[in-house]
C-alpha positions in Angstrom: 78.5 177.8 -10.3 76.4 179.1 -7.4 78.7 181.1 -5.1 77.0 179.8 -2.1 78.3 176.3 -2.8 81.9 177.5 -2.7 81.2 179.4 0.6 79.4 176.3 2.0 82.6 174.2 1.7 84.8 177.0 2.8 82.7 177.5 6.0 81.6 181.0 5.2 77.9 180.5 5.4 75.9 180.9 8.6 73.4 178.3 9.8 70.4 179.9 8.1 72.3 180.3 4.8 73.4 176.7 4.9 69.8 175.5 5.5 68.5 177.6 2.7 71.1 176.4 0.3 70.4 172.7 1.1 66.7 173.4 0.5 67.4 175.0 -2.8 69.6 172.0 -3.8 66.9 169.6 -2.9 64.7 171.0 -5.6 67.3 171.8 -8.3 69.0 169.1 -10.3 71.7 171.4 -11.6 72.6 172.6 -8.1 72.6 168.9 -7.0 75.2 168.0 -9.6 77.4 171.0 -8.7 77.2 170.3 -5.0 78.0 166.6 -5.5 81.1 167.5 -7.6 82.4 169.9 -4.9 81.5 167.4 -2.2 83.8 164.8 -3.8 86.7 167.3 -3.9 86.1 168.5 -0.3 86.1 164.9 0.9 89.7 164.6 -0.2 90.7 168.0 1.2 89.3 167.0 4.6 91.7 164.1 4.9 94.2 166.2 6.8 96.7 164.9 9.3 97.9 168.1 10.9 96.4 171.6 11.6 98.8 173.5 9.4 98.0 171.2 6.5 94.3 171.9 7.0 94.8 175.6 6.5 96.9 175.1 3.4 94.4 172.6 2.0 91.5 175.0 2.7 93.3 177.9 0.9 94.2 175.7 -2.0 90.6 174.4 -2.2 89.3 177.9 -2.4 91.7 178.9 -5.1 90.9 175.8 -7.1 87.1 176.4 -6.9 87.5 180.1 -8.0 89.3 178.8 -11.0 86.8 176.1 -11.6 83.8 178.3 -11.6 85.1 180.2 -14.6 85.3 177.1 -16.8 82.5 175.1 -18.2 81.9 171.7 -16.6 80.1 168.6 -17.6 78.6 165.9 -15.5 80.3 165.4 -12.1 81.1 161.8 -12.9 82.9 162.6 -16.1 85.0 165.4 -14.5 85.7 163.6 -11.2 89.1 162.3 -12.0 90.2 165.7 -13.4 89.1 167.5 -10.3 90.9 165.0 -8.1 94.1 165.3 -10.0 94.0 169.1 -9.8 93.2 169.2 -6.1 96.0 166.7 -5.3 98.5 169.0 -7.1 97.3 172.0 -5.2 97.5 170.6 -1.7 100.9 170.6 0.1 101.9 169.5 3.5 103.4 166.6 5.4 100.5 164.2 4.8 100.3 162.0 1.6 96.8 162.0 0.1 97.5 158.8 -1.8 97.4 156.9 1.6 93.7 157.4 1.8 91.5 155.1 -0.3 88.7 157.2 -1.7 86.3 156.2 -4.5 82.8 157.1 -5.8 80.1 154.8 -7.2 76.9 155.9 -8.9 73.6 154.0 -8.1 70.2 155.2 -9.2 71.5 158.6 -9.9 73.1 159.1 -6.5 76.9 159.0 -6.0 78.2 157.0 -3.0 81.6 157.8 -1.6 83.8 155.5 0.4 86.7 156.7 2.5 89.2 154.3 4.1 91.6 155.7 6.7 94.9 153.8 7.0 96.7 152.8 10.2 98.3 155.7 12.1 96.1 158.4 10.4 92.7 160.1 11.1 90.4 162.2 8.9 87.4 164.6 9.2 84.7 165.5 6.8 81.4 167.3 6.6 78.4 165.5 5.0 76.0 167.2 2.7 73.5 167.8 5.5 76.1 169.6 7.6 76.8 166.6 9.9 80.5 166.5 11.0 82.3 163.2 11.1 85.8 162.4 12.5 87.2 159.0 11.4 89.8 157.1 13.4 92.6 155.0 12.0 91.7 151.8 10.1 88.2 152.9 9.6 85.9 153.0 6.5 82.8 155.2 5.8 80.4 154.9 2.9 77.9 157.8 2.4 75.9 159.4 -0.4 77.0 162.8 -1.8 73.4 164.0 -1.2 70.8 162.4 1.2 67.5 161.4 -0.4 64.5 159.6 0.9 63.2 159.4 4.5 66.5 158.9 6.3 70.2 159.8 6.1 71.9 156.4 6.2 75.7 155.7 6.1 77.8 152.6 6.7 80.7 152.4 9.1 83.5 149.9 9.8 85.9 151.0 12.5 85.4 154.0 14.7 83.9 157.4 14.0 82.7 160.4 16.1 79.5 162.2 14.8 78.0 165.6 15.4 74.7 165.2 13.6 72.7 168.1 12.2 69.1 167.9 13.4 66.4 167.0 10.9 63.2 165.6 12.5 61.9 164.6 9.1 65.0 162.7 8.1 66.6 160.7 10.9 70.4 160.0 10.7 71.3 156.2 10.7 74.7 154.7 11.2 74.8 151.1 10.2 77.5 148.6 11.2 77.7 144.8 10.8 76.0 144.2 14.2 73.7 147.2 14.9 72.1 150.4 13.7 72.2 153.7 15.5 69.3 156.1 14.7 69.4 159.8 15.7 67.7 163.1 14.9 70.5 165.4 16.0 73.2 164.6 18.6 76.8 163.9 19.3 78.0 160.3 19.7 80.8 157.8 18.9 80.5 154.4 17.2 83.3 151.8 17.4 83.0 148.6 15.4 86.6 147.6 14.6 87.2 145.0 11.9 88.2 141.7 13.4 86.6 142.5 16.8 83.3 141.0 17.9 82.4 144.0 20.0 80.6 147.2 19.0 80.4 150.3 21.3 78.0 153.2 21.0 78.9 156.2 23.2 76.4 159.0 23.6 77.8 162.5 24.5 74.5 164.5 24.2 71.1 164.2 22.7 69.6 160.7 22.3 70.0 157.7 20.1 68.1 154.5 19.4 70.2 151.4 19.0 68.7 148.4 17.1 70.5 145.1 16.8 70.8 143.7 13.3 69.6 140.3 14.5 66.7 141.7 16.6 65.4 144.9 15.0 62.1 144.8 16.9 63.6 146.0 20.2 65.3 149.4 20.0 67.4 150.5 23.0 67.4 154.2 23.8 70.5 155.7 25.4 70.8 158.7 27.6 73.6 161.3 27.5 77.0 160.0 28.8 76.0 156.4 28.4 77.9 153.7 26.6 76.4 150.6 25.0 78.7 147.6 24.5 77.4 144.7 22.4 79.6 141.6 22.3 78.8 137.9 21.9 75.1 138.6 21.8 75.3 140.4 25.2 74.4 144.0 25.9 76.1 146.1 28.6 75.2 149.7 29.3 77.6 151.8 31.5 78.2 155.4 32.4 80.9 157.4 30.6 83.3 159.0 33.0 84.7 161.7 30.7 85.4 162.3 27.0 89.1 161.5 27.0 88.5 158.3 25.1 87.5 160.4 22.1 90.6 162.6 22.0 91.7 160.6 19.0 89.5 162.9 16.8 92.0 165.6 17.7 94.9 163.4 16.8 95.7 162.4 20.4 96.1 158.9 21.8 95.2 158.8 25.5 96.2 156.2 28.1 94.7 156.4 31.6 96.4 154.2 34.1 96.7 151.2 31.8 99.2 148.4 32.0 101.8 148.4 29.4 100.4 145.1 27.9 97.1 146.9 27.2 98.9 150.0 25.8 100.9 147.7 23.5 97.6 146.2 22.2 96.2 149.6 21.4 99.4 150.7 19.7 99.5 147.4 17.7 95.9 148.0 16.4 96.3 151.7 15.8 99.5 151.5 13.8 99.1 148.0 12.4 102.3 146.8 13.9 103.4 144.0 16.4 104.7 144.5 19.9 106.2 141.5 21.9 106.7 141.9 25.6 109.2 139.2 26.7 108.9 139.9 30.5 105.4 139.6 31.8 106.3 141.9 34.8 107.1 144.7 32.4 103.7 144.3 30.8 102.0 144.9 34.2 103.6 148.3 34.7 101.0 151.1 34.8 101.2 154.2 32.7 99.1 157.3 31.9 99.8 159.8 29.1 98.8 161.6 26.0 100.5 161.3 22.6 100.0 162.8 19.2 99.0 160.1 16.6 101.7 161.4 14.3 104.4 160.5 16.9 104.2 156.9 15.9 104.9 153.7 17.9 108.7 154.2 18.2 108.4 157.7 19.8 105.5 156.6 22.1 107.5 153.6 23.4 110.6 155.8 23.8 108.7 158.3 26.0 107.0 155.6 28.1 110.4 153.9 28.6 111.6 157.0 30.5 109.3 156.3 33.5 108.8 152.5 33.1 112.4 151.4 32.7 112.5 148.8 29.9 114.5 148.3 26.7 113.1 147.6 23.3 114.3 146.8 19.8 112.6 147.1 16.4 112.7 144.6 13.6 112.2 147.0 10.6 111.8 144.1 8.2 108.8 142.5 10.0 107.6 145.8 11.6 107.9 144.2 15.1 108.9 145.8 18.4 110.4 143.6 21.1 110.2 144.9 24.7 112.8 143.4 27.2 
């Protein structure tokens, strides 16, 4: 195995070395297969819930790849399940990899990976072109192991934050059920939660073109720190005040002067639970704060209760919190 592939996924190559490797891969089928195989393994290693897990996972991944290079390997598809089994045994920590739904399909010689992040979790990964992706809870991402053709297209359901590697010859396209976001190289967030009619595109820097699925002939170009909301066939563009809404990619839930009723809705969605507020006046109480996603709904409500003065009970059987 080419040593550069191992160093690529371990983050040991500089920008020029990464670009040269990707160029070499584009013209070498053997390198493509090796890269795709390692890409699948790295996708699982990237699904980390806590910083100390990430370090342990990275070290285990490096050890595994050193062992792997000394053994003969067949086609990536045939060895895929063997690699996954090995890497799951190597990784230790408080997160459970089985919670993440991850599978690979092969179409026209290209492998397409799908990652689904469950409630209360988040994940990060690096695509084959160097683009960094952070996925929020209850989100799904489908992407090719290697990008081919004139564009780099992926499919998203849920919410994800992207830091796209620039490539003027191959624009990066994020497709959702309602719209497509086309970029050359930039940082932005797309939110298209399942069950919600609204889609939000938030641009942090660079530029993006948003095209509606039902009206592809009229692209909309956003400027830095703008948010596009598309709901019920209506488009609304507003200015982003700050980046606190995207702290979820660091494992943080942020509430900024929100009524408890709205906070309850966000907790419900994020952790796939149910919160009932029996007294409407309690639901009107305002709260601001930051929480780690790993704290869970019970701990978040316990802390909020200290300043908002309410009682709550949990029905463990039905996974329901009742605020009184």
